[in-house]
N, C-alpha and C positions, 0 to 999 in steps of 0.2 A: 710750358712743361711738355717735354717730348712724349709722344704716345708710344706705348709698347708695341712691338711687332705682333702681328696676328699669327705668324708662322714661326715655328721653331726652326733654327738653322739646320738641325739634324733631327731625324726622328727620335723620339723619346720612347724607350721601351715601357709599355704600360700593360697592366692586366686587361684581359678582354673586356670586362665590364666597364673599365674606364674608357677604352677605345670606343665601345658602343655609345657611351654617354657623350663622348666628343662628336661622334657622328650625328646623334640626335640634336646636340646643341647647334651643329652646323645647319641642320634642317629646321631649327627652332625659331625661325623668324619668318613672319608672313611675307615680307618683301622677297626673301630668298626663295620661298616656295613659289611666289608669283613669277620670279625670274625663271625658275626651273620649268614652270608650266609654259612660259612664253617660248622657250627654246626647245620644247618637246617636238614641235612640228617641223621646225627648220632652224638652221643657224641664223643668228641675228648679230648685228654689230651693236656696240654700246649705245650709240645714238638712238637706235630703234628701241632698245630696252629702256633708256631714260625716258623717251616719249611715252612708252606704254605704261610705265609704273608711276610717272609723274613726280619723280624725285630728282634731286640735283645730280649732275654728272659725278661729283665726288662721292655722294652716298651710294650710287649704283656701283661705282668703281670698287668701293669697299666690300659690298656684297658679292660682286663678281670675284674679287680676290679671295674671299672666304670660300666660295663655292669651288673655285679653281684649286686652291691649296688643299681642300678636302678631297679633291679628286672626283667631284660630282659634275663639274663642267670642264670642258676643254676649250682653250683659246687657240685659234689658228689664224696666223697672219696671212692676209690676202692683200698684197701690195702695201698700201698705207693704212689699211684698216685691219681690225682684229675681229674675227667672227667667234661667237660663243655657241657651243652646242653641248648636249648631254654627253658625258664622258663614257658612260657605261649603260647598257640596256637595263641593268639591275636598278638604276636610279628610277627608271620608269616603273618598274615592278614595285619598288618601295612606295612610290606615290599612289599607284593603283591599290595596293594593299591598305594604305592609310585611308584612302577614300572609302574602301569597302568597310573598314572598321568604323569610320565615321558614320556611314549610312545606318549601322546597327547600334551605334552608341553615341549619337550626337548629344543627347541630354547629359550624359556622364562627362563627355569631353568639355561641353560648354560650362559645366559646373566645377570642373577640375581646378583646384588651387595648387599651383606649382610651388613647392617649397625649395628654396635654394640653400 
Protein backbone atom coordinates (compact mmCIF):
# COMPACT_ATOMS: atom_id res chain seq x y z
CA UNK A 1 0.00 0.00 0.00
CA UNK A 2 1.61 3.32 -1.03
CA UNK A 3 2.28 5.83 1.69
CA UNK A 4 0.79 9.28 1.48
CA UNK A 5 3.09 12.23 0.90
CA UNK A 6 4.14 14.25 3.92
CA UNK A 7 4.04 17.51 2.01
CA UNK A 8 1.18 19.10 0.14
CA UNK A 9 2.11 19.88 -3.49
CA UNK A 10 0.91 23.46 -2.97
CA UNK A 11 0.36 25.37 0.27
CA UNK A 12 -3.14 24.94 1.63
CA UNK A 13 -4.70 28.10 3.08
CA UNK A 14 -5.55 27.39 6.71
CA UNK A 15 -6.64 29.44 9.71
CA UNK A 16 -3.78 30.56 11.93
CA UNK A 17 -4.65 28.12 14.74
CA UNK A 18 -4.44 25.21 12.27
CA UNK A 19 -1.06 26.43 11.02
CA UNK A 20 0.21 26.70 14.60
CA UNK A 21 -1.03 23.18 15.30
CA UNK A 22 0.87 21.94 12.20
CA UNK A 23 4.01 23.69 13.44
CA UNK A 24 3.73 22.01 16.83
CA UNK A 25 3.04 18.62 15.22
CA UNK A 26 6.25 19.11 13.24
CA UNK A 27 8.04 19.68 16.54
CA UNK A 28 6.03 16.97 18.30
CA UNK A 29 8.49 14.13 17.97
CA UNK A 30 11.46 13.47 20.26
CA UNK A 31 13.67 12.40 17.33
CA UNK A 32 12.98 15.63 15.44
CA UNK A 33 13.79 17.66 18.56
CA UNK A 34 17.03 15.68 18.94
CA UNK A 35 17.93 16.38 15.30
CA UNK A 36 17.25 20.09 15.77
CA UNK A 37 19.48 20.13 18.84
CA UNK A 38 22.23 18.32 16.94
CA UNK A 39 22.30 20.89 14.14
CA UNK A 40 22.14 23.89 16.50
CA UNK A 41 25.91 24.03 16.84
CA UNK A 42 26.98 23.28 13.30
CA UNK A 43 25.70 21.85 10.04
CA UNK A 44 25.75 18.05 9.90
CA UNK A 45 25.44 15.54 7.10
CA UNK A 46 22.83 12.80 7.30
CA UNK A 47 25.37 10.09 8.19
CA UNK A 48 26.44 12.08 11.27
CA UNK A 49 22.80 12.53 12.31
CA UNK A 50 22.08 8.81 11.80
CA UNK A 51 25.05 7.88 14.01
CA UNK A 52 24.05 10.39 16.71
CA UNK A 53 20.38 9.40 16.98
CA UNK A 54 20.89 5.65 16.46
CA UNK A 55 18.08 5.18 13.94
CA UNK A 56 18.14 3.84 10.41
CA UNK A 57 19.02 6.08 7.48
CA UNK A 58 15.44 5.78 6.23
CA UNK A 59 13.93 6.88 9.54
CA UNK A 60 16.28 9.84 9.82
CA UNK A 61 15.56 10.76 6.22
CA UNK A 62 11.83 10.94 6.96
CA UNK A 63 12.41 13.16 9.99
CA UNK A 64 14.76 15.41 8.02
CA UNK A 65 12.19 15.66 5.24
CA UNK A 66 9.53 16.75 7.72
CA UNK A 67 11.83 19.33 9.31
CA UNK A 68 12.90 20.62 5.90
CA UNK A 69 9.38 20.85 4.47
CA UNK A 70 8.21 22.64 7.61
CA UNK A 71 10.99 25.20 7.12
CA UNK A 72 12.76 24.38 10.38
CA UNK A 73 15.89 22.93 8.78
CA UNK A 74 17.65 23.79 5.52
CA UNK A 75 19.46 21.31 3.33
CA UNK A 76 22.57 22.55 1.48
CA UNK A 77 24.35 20.42 -1.10
CA UNK A 78 28.13 20.30 -0.70
CA UNK A 79 29.44 18.24 -3.58
CA UNK A 80 28.05 14.74 -3.10
CA UNK A 81 26.78 15.34 0.43
CA UNK A 82 23.94 17.37 1.88
CA UNK A 83 24.41 19.38 5.06
CA UNK A 84 21.50 20.16 7.34
CA UNK A 85 21.32 23.28 9.48
CA UNK A 86 18.75 25.37 11.34
CA UNK A 87 16.76 27.37 8.80
CA UNK A 88 15.87 30.34 10.97
CA UNK A 89 17.19 31.70 14.28
CA UNK A 90 13.61 31.70 15.57
CA UNK A 91 13.79 27.89 15.69
CA UNK A 92 16.51 28.28 18.32
CA UNK A 93 14.30 30.75 20.20
CA UNK A 94 11.36 28.30 20.14
CA UNK A 95 13.56 25.57 21.61
CA UNK A 96 14.93 27.96 24.26
CA UNK A 97 11.41 29.06 25.25
CA UNK A 98 10.26 25.45 25.42
CA UNK A 99 13.17 24.58 27.73
CA UNK A 100 12.34 27.58 29.95
CA UNK A 101 8.70 26.49 30.18
CA UNK A 102 9.78 22.93 30.92
CA UNK A 103 12.05 24.14 33.72
CA UNK A 104 9.07 25.65 35.54
CA UNK A 105 6.43 23.09 34.57
CA UNK A 106 8.14 19.72 34.17
CA UNK A 107 5.59 17.91 36.37
CA UNK A 108 2.65 19.22 34.38
CA UNK A 109 4.28 18.39 31.09
CA UNK A 110 5.23 14.86 32.18
CA UNK A 111 1.65 14.25 33.37
CA UNK A 112 0.08 15.71 30.22
CA UNK A 113 -2.16 13.37 28.26
CA UNK A 114 -2.42 14.49 24.66
CA UNK A 115 -5.86 13.95 23.15
CA UNK A 116 -6.03 13.50 19.39
